[in-house]
TIDRENVEX-664796 format. One record per residue (C-alpha): residue number from 0; x, y, z; residue in one letter. Coordinates in Angstrom, 1 decimal, always signed. Each point is the difference from the previous one (the first is absolute). Example, Ala and Ser with C-alpha at 12.3 -4.5 7.8 and 13.67 -1.06 7.14 Angstrom:
2
REC    i       X       Y       Z  aa
REC    0   +12.3    -4.5    +7.8   a
REC    1    +1.4    +3.4    -0.7   s
***
This chain:
314
REC    i       X       Y       Z  aa
REC    0   +10.3   -58.3   +20.8   m
REC    1    -0.3    -3.7    -0.6   v
REC    2    -1.2    -1.9    +3.0   e
REC    3    +2.1    -3.1    +0.9   p
REC    4    -3.3    -1.9    +0.5   s
REC    5    -1.0    +0.8    -3.6   a
REC    6    +3.4    -1.4    -1.2   v
REC    7    -0.4    -3.1    +2.1   f
REC    8    -3.6    -0.5    -1.3   s
REC    9    +1.2    +0.4    -3.6   s
REC   10    +2.9    -2.5    +0.4   v
REC   11    -2.4    -2.5    +1.7   l
REC   12    -2.3    +0.4    -3.0   t
REC   13    +2.9    -0.6    -2.4   m
REC   14    +0.9    -3.1    +2.1   l
REC   15    -3.6    -1.4    -0.4   l
REC   16    +0.2    +0.6    -3.8   l
REC   17    +3.3    -1.9    -0.1   i
REC   18    -1.5    -3.1    +1.6   l
REC   19    -2.1    -1.2    -2.9   p
REC   20    +3.0    -0.2    -2.4   g
REC   21    +2.1    -1.5    +2.7   f
REC   22    -2.5    -2.7    +0.9   i
REC   23    -0.9    -0.9    -3.6   l
REC   24    +3.7    -0.3    -0.9   r
REC   25    +0.8    -2.1    +3.0   k
REC   26    -2.8    -2.5    -0.9   i
REC   27    +1.2    +0.0    -3.6   n
REC   28    -3.4    +1.2    -1.2   f
REC   29    +2.0    +2.5    -2.2   i
REC   30    +3.6    +0.1    -1.2   n
REC   31    +2.6    +2.7    -0.3   s
REC   32    -1.1    +0.9    -3.5   s
REC   33    -3.2    +1.5    +1.6   a
REC   34    +2.2    +2.5    +1.8   a
REC   35    +1.8    +0.9    -3.2   k
REC   36    -3.3    +0.6    -1.8   a
REC   37    -1.4    +2.1    +2.8   c
REC   38    +3.3    +2.0    +0.2   s
REC   39    -0.2    +0.9    -3.7   l
REC   40    -3.6    +1.1    +0.4   i
REC   41    +0.9    +2.3    +2.9   v
REC   42    +3.3    +1.4    -1.5   l
REC   43    -1.2    +0.5    -3.5   y
REC   44    -3.7    +0.8    +0.4   c
REC   45    -1.4    +0.6    +3.5   a
REC   46    +2.8    +2.0    +1.6   q
REC   47    +0.4    +2.4    -3.0   p
REC   48    -3.8    +0.6    +0.1   c
REC   49    +0.3    +0.7    +3.8   m
REC   50    +2.7    +2.7    -0.8   l
REC   51    -2.0    +1.6    -2.8   i
REC   52    -3.2    -0.1    +2.2   d
REC   53    +1.9    +1.9    +2.8   a
REC   54    +0.9    +2.7    -2.5   y
REC   55    -3.6    +0.4    -1.4   m
REC   56    -0.8    +3.3    +1.7   r
REC   57    +0.2    +3.6    -0.9   e
REC   58    +3.4    +1.7    +0.3   f
REC   59    +0.7    +1.5    +3.4   d
REC   60    +3.2    +2.0    +0.5   s
REC   61    +0.1    -0.8    +3.7   g
REC   62    -0.3    -3.8    -0.7   l
REC   63    +2.7    +0.2    -2.7   f
REC   64    +2.3    +1.7    +2.5   s
REC   65    -0.6    -2.8    +2.4   d
REC   66    +0.9    -2.5    -2.7   m
REC   67    +3.3    +1.8    -0.6   l
REC   68    +0.7    -0.1    +3.8   k
REC   69    -0.6    -3.7    +0.2   v
REC   70    +2.2    -0.5    -3.1   g
REC   71    +2.8    +2.0    +1.7   l
REC   72    -0.3    -2.0    +3.2   l
REC   73    +0.1    -3.3    -1.9   a
REC   74    +3.1    +1.1    -2.0   l
REC   75    +1.9    +0.9    +3.1   i
REC   76    -0.9    -3.3    +1.6   m
REC   77    +1.1    -2.1    -2.9   y
REC   78    +3.3    +1.9    -0.3   i
REC   79    +0.7    -0.7    +3.7   c
REC   80    -1.1    -3.7    -0.3   f
REC   81    +2.3    -0.5    -3.0   i
REC   82    +3.0    +1.5    +1.8   l
REC   83    -0.6    -2.0    +3.2   i
REC   84    -0.4    -3.3    -1.9   s
REC   85    +3.3    +0.6    -1.9   s
REC   86    +1.9    -0.4    +3.3   f
REC   87    -1.7    -3.2    +1.1   m
REC   88    +0.4    -3.7    -0.6   f
REC   89    +3.4    +0.3    -1.7   k
REC   90    +1.1    -3.4    +1.3   k
REC   91    -3.2    -1.7    -1.2   a
REC   92    +0.2    -2.6    -2.8   p
REC   93    +0.0    +1.7    -3.4   p
REC   94    -3.2    -1.7    -1.0   a
REC   95    -1.8    +1.3    +3.1   r
REC   96    +1.5    +3.5    +0.6   r
REC   97    -2.0    +1.8    -2.6   p
REC   98    -3.2    -1.6    +1.3   i
REC   99    +0.7    +1.2    +3.5   l
REC  100    +0.7    +3.5    -1.2   q
REC  101    -2.9    +0.2    -2.4   y
REC  102    -2.5    -1.3    +2.5   m
REC  103    +1.0    +2.8    +2.4   m
REC  104    -0.5    +2.8    -2.5   i
REC  105    -3.2    -0.8    -1.8   f
REC  106    -3.2    -0.8    +1.9   s
REC  107    -3.2    -1.4    -1.4   n
REC  108    -1.4    +3.5    -0.2   c
REC  109    -2.5    -0.6    -2.8   g
REC  110    -1.1    -3.6    +0.0   y
REC  111    -0.6    -0.1    +3.8   m
REC  112    +0.4    +3.6    +1.0   g
REC  113    -2.9    +1.4    -2.1   f
REC  114    -2.5    -2.5    +1.4   p
REC  115    +1.2    +0.8    +3.5   v
REC  116    -0.5    +3.8    -0.6   l
REC  117    -3.5    -0.6    -1.4   r
REC  118    -0.9    -2.0    +3.1   q
REC  119    +1.5    +2.5    +2.5   i
REC  120    -1.5    +3.1    -1.6   y
REC  121    -3.4    -1.4    -1.0   g
REC  122    -1.9    +2.8    -1.8   d
REC  123    +3.2    +1.9    -0.6   q
REC  124    +1.8    -3.1    -1.4   g
REC  125    +0.0    +1.3    -3.5   d
REC  126    +1.7    +3.2    +1.2   l
REC  127    +2.6    -2.0    +1.9   a
REC  128    +0.7    -2.1    -3.1   v
REC  129    +0.4    +3.2    -2.0   l
REC  130    +2.7    +1.2    +2.3   l
REC  131    +1.5    -3.4    +0.2   g
REC  132    +0.4    +0.0    -3.8   a
REC  133    +2.8    +2.5    +0.5   s
REC  134    +1.9    -2.7    +2.0   v
REC  135    -0.6    -2.8    -2.4   t
REC  136    +1.1    +2.3    -2.9   l
REC  137    +3.4    +0.2    +1.6   w
REC  138    -0.1    -3.7    +0.8   f
REC  139    -0.6    -0.8    -3.7   n
REC  140    +2.7    +2.4    -1.2   l
REC  141    +2.7    -1.1    +2.5   l
REC  142    -0.7    -3.8    +0.5   s
REC  143    +1.2    -0.8    -3.5   w
REC  144    +3.4    +1.8    -0.2   p
REC  145    +0.8    -0.6    +3.7   v
REC  146    -1.0    -3.7    -0.4   g
REC  147    +2.1    -0.4    -3.1   v
REC  148    +2.9    +1.6    +1.7   r
REC  149    -0.3    -2.3    +3.1   l
REC  150    -0.8    -3.2    -1.8   y
REC  151    +1.9    +0.3    -3.3   n
REC  152    +2.6    +2.8    +0.4   r
REC  153    -0.3    +0.9    -3.7   s
REC  154    -1.3    +3.1    -1.8   g
REC  155    -3.4    -1.2    -1.2   e
REC  156    -2.4    +2.8    -1.0   s
REC  157    -2.6    +1.0    +2.5   f
REC  158    -2.4    +1.4    -2.6   w
REC  159    -2.0    -3.3    +0.1   r
REC  160    -1.1    +1.0    +3.5   s
REC  161    -2.0    +2.8    -1.7   l
REC  162    -2.1    -2.6    -1.7   l
REC  163    -1.2    -1.6    +3.2   k
REC  164    -3.9    +0.0    +0.4   p
REC  165    +0.3    +2.1    +3.2   g
REC  166    +2.0    +2.7    -1.7   v
REC  167    -2.3    +0.1    -3.0   i
REC  168    -3.1    +0.1    +2.2   a
REC  169    +1.6    +2.8    +2.1   t
REC  170    +0.7    +2.1    -3.1   v
REC  171    -3.5    -0.5    -1.3   i
REC  172    -1.4    +0.8    +3.4   g
REC  173    +2.1    +3.2    +0.2   l
REC  174    -1.3    +1.1    -3.4   i
REC  175    -3.6    -0.6    +1.1   v
REC  176    +0.6    +1.9    +3.3   f
REC  177    +2.0    +2.9    -1.4   l
REC  178    -2.5    +0.6    -2.8   t
REC  179    -3.1    -0.7    +2.1   s
REC  180    -0.9    -2.5    -2.7   a
REC  181    -2.2    -2.0    +2.4   s
REC  182    -2.8    +2.4    -0.8   r
REC  183    -0.2    -1.3    -3.6   i
REC  184    +0.6    -3.7    +0.7   i
REC  185    -3.2    -2.0    -0.6   p
REC  186    -1.6    -1.3    +3.1   a
REC  187    +0.1    -3.7    -1.2   p
REC  188    +3.8    +0.3    -0.4   v
REC  189    +0.4    +1.5    +3.5   g
REC  190    -2.2    -2.8    +1.4   s
REC  191    +2.0    -2.7    -1.7   a
REC  192    +3.3    +1.4    +1.2   v
REC  193    -1.4    +0.3    +3.6   s
REC  194    -1.2    -3.6    -0.1   l
REC  195    +3.4    -1.3    -1.2   m
REC  196    +1.5    +1.9    +2.9   t
REC  197    -2.1    -2.0    +2.5   d
REC  198    +1.9    -3.2    -1.2   m
REC  199    +3.4    +1.1    +1.2   v
REC  200    -0.3    -0.7    +3.7   t
REC  201    -1.5    -3.5    +0.0   p
REC  202    +2.1    -1.2    -3.0   l
REC  203    +3.2    +1.4    +1.5   s
REC  204    -0.5    -1.6    +3.3   m
REC  205    -1.1    -3.3    -1.6   f
REC  206    +3.3    -0.2    -1.9   v
REC  207    +2.0    +0.8    +3.2   i
REC  208    -1.9    -2.9    +1.7   g
REC  209    +0.9    -2.4    -2.7   i
REC  210    +3.7    +1.0    +0.1   r
REC  211    +0.1    -0.3    +3.8   l
REC  212    -1.5    -3.5    -0.2   a
REC  213    +2.9    -1.0    -2.3   e
REC  214    +2.7    +1.3    +2.4   c
REC  215    +2.0    -2.3    +2.3   p
REC  216    -0.6    +1.8    +3.3   f
REC  217    +2.7    -1.9    +2.0   k
REC  218    +2.8    +1.3    -2.3   s
REC  219    -1.2    +3.6    +0.2   l
REC  220    +1.3    +0.5    +3.6   f
REC  221    +3.3    -1.8    -0.3   s
REC  222    +1.9    +2.6    -2.1   d
REC  223    +1.3    +2.9    +2.2   w
REC  224    +0.8    +2.2    -3.0   r
REC  225    -3.6    -0.4    -1.3   l
REC  226    -1.4    +0.8    +3.5   l
REC  227    +2.3    +3.1    +0.2   c
REC  228    -1.1    +1.3    -3.4   a
REC  229    -3.6    -0.6    +0.9   s
REC  230    +0.5    +2.0    +3.2   g
REC  231    +1.5    +2.8    -2.1   m
REC  232    -2.9    -0.1    -2.5   r
REC  233    -2.8    -0.1    +2.6   l
REC  234    +1.3    +1.9    +3.0   l
REC  235    +3.2    +2.0    -0.5   v
REC  236    -0.7    +1.6    -3.4   l
REC  237    -3.6    +0.9    +0.9   p
REC  238    +1.5    +1.7    +3.1   a
REC  239    +2.4    +1.8    -2.3   l
REC  240    -2.9    +1.0    -2.2   s
REC  241    -1.7    +1.5    +3.1   f
REC  242    +3.2    +2.0    +0.8   v
REC  243    +0.1    +1.3    -3.6   i
REC  244    -3.7    +1.1    +0.2   i
REC  245    +0.7    +1.7    +3.4   l
REC  246    +3.1    +1.8    -1.3   a
REC  247    -1.8    +1.3    -3.1   l
REC  248    -2.9    +1.1    +2.1   r
REC  249    +2.4    +2.0    +2.3   l
REC  250    +1.2    +1.9    -3.0   t
REC  251    -3.4    +1.7    +0.0   g
REC  252    -1.3    -1.8    -3.1   l
REC  253    -3.8    -0.2    +0.6   p
REC  254    -1.2    -3.6    -0.2   m
REC  255    -3.3    -1.6    +0.8   s
REC  256    -0.4    -3.1    +2.1   d
REC  257    -0.7    -2.1    -3.1   m
REC  258    +3.0    +1.4    -1.9   v
REC  259    +2.2    -1.2    +2.9   m
REC  260    -1.8    -3.3    +0.6   a
REC  261    -0.3    -1.3    -3.5   v
REC  262    +3.7    -0.3    -0.9   p
REC  263    +0.8    -1.3    +3.5   f
REC  264    -2.6    -2.8    -0.3   i
REC  265    +1.1    -1.0    -3.5   l
REC  266    +3.7    -0.1    +1.2   m
REC  267    -1.0    -2.3    +2.9   a
REC  268    -1.3    -2.7    -2.3   m
REC  269    +1.8    -3.3    -0.5   p
REC  270    +2.5    -0.6    -2.8   s
REC  271    -1.4    +0.2    -3.5   g
REC  272    -0.5    -3.0    -2.2   a
REC  273    +2.5    +1.4    -2.4   s
REC  274    +2.7    -1.2    +2.5   t
REC  275    -0.6    -3.6    -1.1   a
REC  276    -0.7    +0.9    -3.7   m
REC  277    +3.3    +1.9    -0.4   m
REC  278    +1.9    -3.0    +1.6   a
REC  279    -1.7    -2.3    -2.5   e
REC  280    +0.9    +2.2    -2.9   r
REC  281    +3.7    +0.4    +0.8   y
REC  282    +0.6    -3.6    +1.1   d
REC  283    +0.4    +0.7    +3.7   r
REC  284    -1.5    -2.0    +2.8   d
REC  285    -3.7    +0.4    -0.9   s
REC  286    -1.1    -2.4    +2.8   v
REC  287    +1.7    +2.3    +2.4   y
REC  288    -1.7    +3.0    -1.6   g
REC  289    -3.4    -1.7    +0.5   s
REC  290    +0.8    -0.7    +3.6   a
REC  291    +0.9    +3.7    +0.5   a
REC  292    -3.4    +1.1    -1.3   v
REC  293    -1.9    -2.7    +2.0   s
REC  294    +1.8    +0.7    +3.3   l
REC  295    -0.5    +3.8    -0.1   t
REC  296    -3.6    -0.5    -1.1   t
REC  297    -0.6    -2.3    +2.9   l
REC  298    +1.7    +2.3    +2.6   l
REC  299    -1.7    +3.1    -1.4   s
REC  300    -3.3    -1.1    +1.6   v
REC  301    +1.7    +0.9    +3.3   i
REC  302    +2.3    +2.8    -1.0   t
REC  303    -2.4    +2.2    -2.0   i
REC  304    -2.2    +0.7    +3.0   p
REC  305    +3.1    +0.5    +2.2   l
REC  306    +1.7    +2.5    -2.3   t
REC  307    -3.2    +1.9    -0.5   s
REC  308    +0.1    +1.0    +3.6   l
REC  309    +2.8    +2.4    -1.0   m
REC  310    -2.6    +2.0    -2.0   l
REC  311    -1.6    +1.1    +3.3   t
REC  312    +3.2    +1.9    +0.8   l
REC  313    -0.4    +2.3    -3.0   l
***
């Protein structure tokens, strides 16, 4: 099982990687366009390579079974999160209600979650990411239609979600894994993909540092609804995730420690950056969306090690 000390160490490492971006932005050595450029590199190049790299192994029926179990856990968790959020913040201003609901449902499971998994599991980091891909697959498939429903309330097609880099990389990776194609992939190609994978953690944390430097910290703690939604995202819903894992385990379904820990850790991450991007796209309060992401990211330095203590009870 994951040791809380390992989680704390990984979060501390993430915090140290956040500092360069934070400091360089605060002294105006770089501007916000640097964050956008780095984000594009991570989202469209480095992170897809990390997903493919995790799948570059020979097919194993036991491992495939574990991937399906993680996917089942993630789907149940997302359904519960969506249902709970639908009953909350009904009296919030119309421009802010969808932001509060969306930030509760969708964590930063890929952009921040994968680097945290790699830090926690060390040599087994690729395996953890491979299992985590089952979570991000549901994230990519659900975040678009649910987001459109919350922000726009219109029937826009969700098929564009299938064209996201994370989904495409997962499909390619699955093909490589299921066909054991890694045996015929040239070594230079595998090395290039692996090297691109190493870019994800430092670049992701660099971007988060820049975004935190641009956030007005005083205003973050003055909105009780934002604090409540942050508490739900970082404490209550991870606790619910733990209960779901425990309940499924009590049914007799065999699950390894990693199968139980990976979805829990990813669901304990702060709100995803798509919270602000969806608000921007559908003319909601995008500043409020950015504040939601920044606040949960800041608080997660404390809450992730705390929530990980529940894993010791499994």
